[in-house]
DRENVODREN-84534 format. One record per residue: residue number from 1; x, y, z of N, C-alpha, C in turn; residue in three letters. Coordinates in steps of 0.02 Angstrom, whole numbers, plus 50000, padded with zeros to 5 digits. Layout:
REM DRENVODREN-84534
n; n.x; n.y; n.z; ca.x; ca.y; ca.z; c.x; c.y; c.z; res
NUM; X; Y; Z; X; Y; Z; X; Y; Z; ala .
...
END
This chain:
REM DRENVODREN-84534
n; n.x; n.y; n.z; ca.x; ca.y; ca.z; c.x; c.y; c.z; res
1; 50610; 50341; 50383; 50590; 50364; 50433; 50508; 50359; 50419; met .
2; 50465; 50304; 50454; 50396; 50307; 50460; 50366; 50368; 50545; thr .
3; 50311; 50380; 50514; 50271; 50403; 50580; 50210; 50375; 50573; thr .
4; 50178; 50388; 50642; 50099; 50347; 50647; 50056; 50382; 50606; thr .
5; 50023; 50353; 50575; 49962; 50376; 50524; 49898; 50382; 50568; pro .
6; 49880; 50448; 50572; 49816; 50454; 50606; 49754; 50438; 50570; ser .
7; 49743; 50429; 50500; 49670; 50400; 50485; 49685; 50364; 50420; ala .
8; 49666; 50292; 50427; 49695; 50272; 50355; 49626; 50263; 50311; arg .
9; 49644; 50268; 50255; 49583; 50279; 50200; 49583; 50229; 50156; phe .
10; 49650; 50196; 50144; 49624; 50139; 50108; 49684; 50088; 50127; ala .
11; 49683; 50013; 50128; 49725; 49956; 50144; 49705; 49918; 50091; asn .
12; 49776; 49877; 50084; 49790; 49831; 50016; 49808; 49749; 50057; asn .
13; 49740; 49734; 50086; 49748; 49678; 50127; 49778; 49610; 50101; his .
14; 49785; 49596; 50050; 49826; 49553; 50031; 49899; 49554; 50014; lys .
15; 49917; 49610; 50035; 49993; 49629; 50031; 50030; 49581; 50077; ala .
16; 50017; 49586; 50123; 50053; 49530; 50177; 50039; 49461; 50164; his .
17; 49984; 49443; 50147; 49979; 49363; 50117; 50008; 49346; 50069; tyr .
18; 50032; 49378; 50006; 50049; 49357; 49949; 50142; 49395; 49952; asp .
19; 50153; 49446; 49999; 50228; 49450; 49979; 50256; 49456; 50062; tyr .
20; 50313; 49440; 50049; 50355; 49455; 50106; 50400; 49513; 50089; asp .
21; 50372; 49576; 50172; 50413; 49612; 50175; 50490; 49619; 50199; thr .
22; 50537; 49661; 50157; 50579; 49658; 50171; 50604; 49716; 50187; leu .
23; 50578; 49775; 50169; 50597; 49843; 50195; 50518; 49880; 50187; glu .
24; 50512; 49925; 50238; 50445; 49978; 50240; 50483; 50037; 50212; arg .
25; 50439; 50083; 50178; 50455; 50157; 50166; 50374; 50193; 50167; phe .
26; 50389; 50259; 50167; 50335; 50291; 50154; 50357; 50361; 50092; glu .
27; 50281; 50375; 50091; 50314; 50436; 50034; 50243; 50486; 50013; gly .
28; 50256; 50529; 49983; 50199; 50576; 49980; 50159; 50583; 49915; gly .
29; 50094; 50587; 49907; 50075; 50578; 49820; 50050; 50637; 49796; leu .
30; 50065; 50641; 49746; 50049; 50699; 49693; 49960; 50683; 49667; val .
31; 49929; 50734; 49709; 49850; 50710; 49692; 49822; 50788; 49691; leu .
32; 49753; 50791; 49629; 49726; 50848; 49634; 49679; 50861; 49690; thr .
33; 49650; 50913; 49700; 49608; 50934; 49763; 49551; 50879; 49751; gly .
34; 49502; 50860; 49695; 49449; 50822; 49702; 49475; 50754; 49722; gln .
35; 49548; 50728; 49694; 49560; 50672; 49726; 49583; 50673; 49814; glu .
36; 49597; 50711; 49834; 49600; 50734; 49896; 49535; 50707; 49938; val .
37; 49505; 50753; 49922; 49421; 50747; 49945; 49398; 50677; 49946; lys .
38; 49419; 50661; 49885; 49389; 50601; 49865; 49422; 50541; 49922; ser .
39; 49478; 50527; 49920; 49519; 50489; 49981; 49483; 50499; 50039; ile .
40; 49475; 50556; 50051; 49461; 50572; 50128; 49388; 50533; 50141; arg .
41; 49343; 50546; 50089; 49291; 50513; 50091; 49286; 50456; 50084; asn .
42; 49342; 50398; 50089; 49338; 50327; 50079; 49323; 50311; 49997; gly .
43; 49352; 50350; 49963; 49350; 50341; 49875; 49409; 50297; 49859; gly .
44; 49461; 50274; 49892; 49499; 50249; 49857; 49515; 50184; 49869; ala .
45; 49552; 50131; 49818; 49567; 50077; 49808; 49617; 50055; 49793; lys .
46; 49676; 50042; 49834; 49739; 50007; 49821; 49735; 49938; 49805; ile .
47; 49691; 49903; 49819; 49711; 49820; 49794; 49716; 49797; 49717; asp .
48; 49774; 49773; 49723; 49803; 49752; 49656; 49859; 49812; 49621; gly .
49; 49869; 49863; 49651; 49914; 49931; 49647; 49990; 49892; 49648; ala .
50; 50025; 49944; 49627; 50090; 49906; 49641; 50132; 49977; 49606; tyr .
51; 50201; 49990; 49625; 50239; 50050; 49606; 50275; 50026; 49556; leu .
52; 50287; 50067; 49495; 50333; 50066; 49444; 50392; 50121; 49456; thr .
53; 50459; 50108; 49428; 50520; 50166; 49433; 50513; 50187; 49359; leu .
54; 50494; 50256; 49340; 50509; 50261; 49259; 50534; 50343; 49260; ser .
55; 50577; 50337; 49208; 50637; 50398; 49197; 50639; 50433; 49273; arg .
56; 50683; 50398; 49317; 50707; 50410; 49379; 50653; 50444; 49435; gly .
57; 50590; 50430; 49406; 50524; 50442; 49463; 50476; 50388; 49472; glu .
58; 50439; 50384; 49550; 50433; 50304; 49570; 50355; 50344; 49557; leu .
59; 50313; 50289; 49525; 50244; 50310; 49504; 50190; 50252; 49541; trp .
60; 50126; 50263; 49575; 50092; 50232; 49594; 50034; 50211; 49531; leu .
61; 50042; 50143; 49504; 49999; 50097; 49451; 49942; 50060; 49488; thr .
62; 49889; 50072; 49457; 49827; 50034; 49467; 49779; 50040; 49533; gly .
63; 49802; 50099; 49554; 49757; 50114; 49615; 49692; 50175; 49584; ala .
64; 49635; 50152; 49601; 49576; 50170; 49582; 49558; 50225; 49638; his .
65; 49528; 50287; 49628; 49534; 50362; 49656; 49463; 50356; 49637; ile .
66; 49387; 50344; 49653; 49329; 50376; 49630; 49332; 50463; 49615; arg .
67; 49299; 50484; 49578; 49279; 50549; 49568; 49256; 50587; 49608; pro .
68; 49259; 50638; 49628; 49224; 50670; 49680; 49177; 50708; 49650; phe .
69; 49109; 50691; 49690; 49047; 50701; 49656; 49031; 50774; 49655; ile .
70; 49049; 50806; 49706; 49041; 50868; 49714; 49088; 50912; 49659; lys .
71; 49129; 50894; 49627; 49174; 50925; 49600; 49137; 50949; 49522; ala .
72; 49169; 50996; 49503; 49137; 51030; 49440; 49142; 50987; 49370; gly .
73; 49211; 50982; 49347; 49216; 50959; 49290; 49227; 50884; 49300; ser .
74; 49188; 50841; 49275; 49209; 50767; 49283; 49229; 50722; 49221; leu .
75; 49201; 50766; 49180; 49215; 50740; 49099; 49286; 50704; 49087; asp .
76; 49335; 50748; 49098; 49410; 50714; 49080; 49452; 50687; 49141; asp .
77; 49400; 50659; 49187; 49427; 50641; 49257; 49457; 50554; 49232; tyr .
78; 49507; 50543; 49241; 49534; 50466; 49252; 49554; 50427; 49310; asp .
79; 49507; 50400; 49353; 49520; 50378; 49407; 49584; 50313; 49417; ala .
80; 49608; 50286; 49351; 49643; 50231; 49348; 49720; 50269; 49344; ala .
81; 49726; 50343; 49345; 49784; 50369; 49308; 49845; 50349; 49364; arg .
82; 49907; 50345; 49328; 49966; 50352; 49362; 50007; 50412; 49420; trp .
83; 50003; 50408; 49467; 49998; 50452; 49525; 50088; 50433; 49558; arg .
84; 50115; 50509; 49552; 50197; 50525; 49563; 50190; 50510; 49643; lys .
85; 50244; 50473; 49668; 50252; 50471; 49733; 50314; 50513; 49752; ile .
86; 50316; 50548; 49784; 50379; 50597; 49816; 50437; 50559; 49873; leu .
87; 50483; 50564; 49847; 50534; 50525; 49898; 50601; 50565; 49883; leu .
88; 50642; 50555; 49918; 50716; 50585; 49917; 50760; 50542; 49874; his .
89; 50795; 50597; 49834; 50833; 50562; 49783; 50879; 50502; 49802; asn .
90; 50900; 50499; 49874; 50931; 50438; 49902; 50889; 50385; 49904; lys .
91; 50835; 50398; 49923; 50788; 50336; 49923; 50766; 50322; 49851; glu .
92; 50764; 50362; 49793; 50752; 50338; 49730; 50809; 50298; 49713; leu .
93; 50854; 50327; 49716; 50916; 50280; 49689; 50950; 50217; 49733; ala .
94; 50917; 50220; 49801; 50909; 50131; 49814; 50861; 50098; 49788; tyr .
95; 50809; 50105; 49801; 50756; 50089; 49768; 50760; 50050; 49683; leu .
96; 50801; 50098; 49672; 50792; 50085; 49576; 50881; 50033; 49589; ala .
97; 50909; 50023; 49638; 50955; 49957; 49625; 50928; 49907; 49668; gly .
98; 50882; 49908; 49707; 50837; 49864; 49740; 50808; 49826; 49675; lys .
99; 50760; 49855; 49645; 50699; 49801; 49617; 50727; 49789; 49553; ile .
100; 50799; 49803; 49536; 50847; 49765; 49466; 50854; 49696; 49495; gln .
101; 50857; 49679; 49566; 50858; 49603; 49591; 50803; 49574; 49568; glu .
102; 50820; 49510; 49561; 50764; 49447; 49528; 50712; 49447; 49589; lys .
103; 50644; 49454; 49575; 50609; 49431; 49627; 50588; 49493; 49682; gly .
104; 50607; 49543; 49669; 50593; 49601; 49717; 50539; 49642; 49679; leu .
105; 50488; 49663; 49713; 50440; 49721; 49686; 50431; 49762; 49732; thr .
106; 50406; 49813; 49717; 50349; 49886; 49763; 50297; 49873; 49770; leu .
107; 50256; 49856; 49825; 50197; 49851; 49839; 50168; 49908; 49889; val .
108; 50110; 49926; 49868; 50086; 49979; 49926; 50038; 49943; 49969; pro .
109; 50040; 49968; 50042; 50013; 49948; 50097; 49936; 49971; 50113; phe .
110; 49958; 50047; 50107; 49906; 50081; 50147; 49915; 50151; 50127; ser .
111; 49853; 50174; 50116; 49854; 50260; 50100; 49824; 50287; 50164; leu .
112; 49845; 50348; 50192; 49853; 50370; 50264; 49847; 50454; 50261; tyr .
113; 49826; 50468; 50317; 49829; 50555; 50327; 49902; 50557; 50370; ala .
114; 49944; 50619; 50342; 49994; 50635; 50407; 49988; 50706; 50414; ser .
115; 49968; 50733; 50450; 49942; 50806; 50460; 49896; 50821; 50389; gly .
116; 49896; 50859; 50365; 49867; 50872; 50291; 49884; 50836; 50235; arg .
117; 49936; 50803; 50237; 49977; 50767; 50189; 49939; 50701; 50175; gln .
118; 49934; 50681; 50113; 49892; 50601; 50111; 49961; 50569; 50090; ile .
119; 49977; 50519; 50126; 50022; 50475; 50133; 50042; 50413; 50091; lys .
120; 50078; 50353; 50068; 50059; 50310; 50062; 50135; 50261; 50068; leu .
121; 50103; 50211; 50127; 50149; 50164; 50166; 50158; 50102; 50086; ser .
122; 50220; 50087; 50077; 50239; 50029; 50029; 50282; 49996; 50055; phe .
123; 50315; 49955; 50022; 50366; 49900; 50038; 50401; 49867; 49991; gly .
124; 50476; 49856; 50009; 50503; 49816; 49956; 50500; 49752; 49972; leu .
125; 50455; 49695; 49927; 50431; 49643; 49941; 50461; 49588; 49897; cys .
126; 50456; 49507; 49925; 50484; 49473; 49878; 50411; 49439; 49878; arg .
127; 50380; 49400; 49833; 50326; 49368; 49828; 50333; 49302; 49858; gly .
128; 50283; 49275; 49900; 50289; 49212; 49927; 50259; 49149; 49878; lys .
129; 50280; 49093; 49891; 50264; 49036; 49852; 50207; 49010; 49889; lys .
130; 50175; 48953; 49839; 50103; 48938; 49879; 50133; 48886; 49955; thr .
131; 50175; 48863; 49946; 50179; 48831; 50022; 50190; 48873; 50074; his .
132; 50219; 48936; 50056; 50234; 48973; 50107; 50178; 49027; 50135; asp .
133; 50136; 49021; 50094; 50064; 49044; 50104; 50029; 49009; 50154; lys .
134; 50020; 48949; 50144; 49995; 48897; 50167; 50032; 48894; 50238; arg .
135; 50102; 48896; 50249; 50128; 48899; 50319; 50108; 48972; 50361; glu .
136; 50108; 49026; 50328; 50079; 49082; 50341; 50015; 49068; 50388; thr .
137; 49960; 49048; 50356; 49903; 49030; 50372; 49911; 48985; 50440; leu .
138; 49945; 48943; 50432; 49958; 48873; 50474; 49977; 48918; 50537; lys .
139; 50019; 48978; 50538; 50039; 48996; 50603; 50000; 49033; 50617; gln .
140; 49961; 49071; 50581; 49892; 49115; 50614; 49853; 49081; 50643; arg .
141; 49842; 49025; 50617; 49782; 48970; 50659; 49825; 48937; 50728; thr .
142; 49868; 48933; 50726; 49909; 48905; 50776; 49908; 48964; 50839; ile .
143; 49929; 49023; 50828; 49940; 49076; 50868; 49854; 49095; 50893; gly .
144; 49803; 49095; 50841; 49746; 49112; 50865; 49700; 49054; 50931; arg .
145; 49718; 48989; 50928; 49714; 48950; 50960; 49752; 48943; 51027; glu .
146; 49808; 48964; 51036; 49852; 48974; 51075; 49809; 49033; 51139; ile .
147; 49792; 49082; 51091; 49772; 49145; 51122; 49701; 49116; 51140; ala .
148; 49669; 49103; 51119; 49585; 49058; 51149; 49605; 49032; 51207; arg .
149; 49656; 48976; 51193; 49662; 48927; 51257; 49685; 48966; 51330; his .
150; 49731; 49024; 51319; 49755; 49060; 51369; 49701; 49103; 51399; leu .
151; 49653; 49107; 51359; 49607; 49160; 51377; 49538; 49118; 51428; arg .
152; 49552; 49041; 51412; 49500; 49007; 51451; 49438; 48981; 51401; gly .
153; 49458; 48997; 51338; 49384; 48982; 51292; 49395; 48891; 51288; glu .
154; 49344; 48868; 51263; 49308; 48799; 51226; 49367; 48804; 51153; asn .
155; 49407; 48762; 51146; 49448; 48753; 51073; 49387; 48722; 51029; ile .
156; 49366; 48673; 51054; 49335; 48622; 51018; 49270; 48655; 50990; glu .
END
């Protein structure tokens, strides 16, 4: 089940270019108070992040959340720590089976607010080959040219 996000805080722009999305999911994040404030101030970066399944739990790895400047103690803060993703047990079991298949991985797409919670949109993806990426760029260019032509702009 996916909801319409109210505010996006971080996007993984290369995810749709590098991967074919088979299924989309969303889950809550276990965060500290200063991490939530930092994310809401635009201090999150999920480019290059990925999700791992360890000990029956799903973890966000490689995401960077800046420390919140006004927080009291920043000495022991780790900006790149693993963050737990909250999902139903059925979804966890399903994903555990799927990522055992060759070539499938879990890739985060965006961090956004859903009410008071910070949610993570992610997908079950298969990596694209180089020729698939070229085909994606070609289709995007063709679509852009058709849109310009329909608007009556000069393509040359």
